[in-house]
N, C-alpha and C positions, 0 to 999 in steps of 0.2 A: 514606481517600482522600488522596493527595498534593496539596499546594497548589502552584500555579504562581506566577509573579512577581506576578500581579495578585491573589493571595489566593483565586483561584477553584479549585474542585476539578479534578483531571485525570481523565478527559479533559474538556476544555472547548474551545470553539473556539479554535484557535491564532490565527486572525485572524478578524475579523468578515466572514464570507462569508454573504451572504443570497441564495441562489438557490433556485428551486424545482427539483424533480427534472427537470422538463421543460427548464428553462433549462440546467441542468448537462448533461443528456443531449443538448443541441443541439451541444455541442462535438464535434469529431472524436475518435475513440477514441485517436488518438495524442496529442492535447492532454490528454485525460484521463489517459493514461499518463504524460505529462510531469509533471503535478502530482502524480499518485499516487506516482511514484518518489520525489519529494522528501518527501511526507508519510510514506510508509512508512520511508524512511531516518531521518527524524527520530524516528519511533516506536521504531525499532530502537536508535538512538543513546541515546535517553532510557532505554529498558529496560536497556541495558548499563551506563549510568552509575549507574542505581538499584541495580544489583547490587553496587556497591562501587567504591572508588577503584582505578584501574589506570593504567598508562602510556598515553598517547595511541596509541602504536604497537600495544600489545596490544588496545586498544579498537578500533582501525581494522581490525586483522586479523580480530577476531571479527565486526565489523560487516560486512566484506566477505563472510564466510561466509554471513551471513543475507540479504544483499540481492542476491546473484548470481542469475542467471536460473534455474539448476537448483534452488536453494532456494525461490525464489518459485513455481516450477512445482510443487514438492512441497507447499507450503502450499496452493496452489490445488487440488491433488488432494484434500487433506483437507477443505477447506471447501466445495467445489463441491456436495456433497449438501445442504448447509445453506442454499444460496442460494434466495431467492425467485425467482419467474419474471422479475421486472423486473431483479434483480441478475444473473441468468444471461444475460439479453439483453445487458446492458452488458458482461459478461465476454466473451461471444461476439463482440461488435463489436470489442473490443480484440484478442482472439485472432486474428480474421480480418483485422485491419488489415494494410496493406502498408507496413511501415516502410522508410525510405530506407537504413537500415543493415542489416548482417547480423550474425548471432551470431558472436562471436569465440571464446568459450570455452564454448559451450553448444550443445546439439543444436537443430535448427530447431524441434522440438516444444516443448522447454523454453523457447526464446526467445519463441515465440508465446504459450504459456500464461502466461509471466511478463508479457508485454505486456498480456494480458487481465486478469491480477491487478492490475497497476498502473492500468489503466483503471478497474477496479472501485473500487479505493482512491480514485482521483481523483474519481470520480463521487460516491461516498459522502461524501467530504470536502466537495466543492463544494456538494452539495445539503443540507448541514447534518445529515447522518445519522451524526455521529461516534460516538454510542453504539453503533449497529449496526456501524460500522467496527471499533471496539475489541473488540466482542463477537466478531467474526469473526477478528481477527488476534491477540487477546490470547492469550498462552500459546505463541505460535509461536517466541519468542526463547528459546533455551536457552543 
């Protein structure tokens, strides 16, 4: 297991977030997606850097392929059968949310599924379920 700057194993809490599932679930699905987007992007960036040294431009292009709505929707398609009932409920809340913005380079379906994916990631992170989070998304970065 890799070590982070604090000498702790990865994954470990990125920041000390101490919320119950209920407290994290009380946030709106779009707030969960807001934090989930950042958490997932950090995961992707970390995975790409761990693959080896590359120029920031190359890393950024590869990162963008992984975090775009169509890619997140595809990952959601793969992990949806693995979700618990509670996780599926959080995903559906995110998927059914009404964002203020519209999809620019994605289908409406992919955009909504990506929002659900990000809400799930955000909820798992905020509720301290990082092991489950990494279990679900590990291996999705190629």
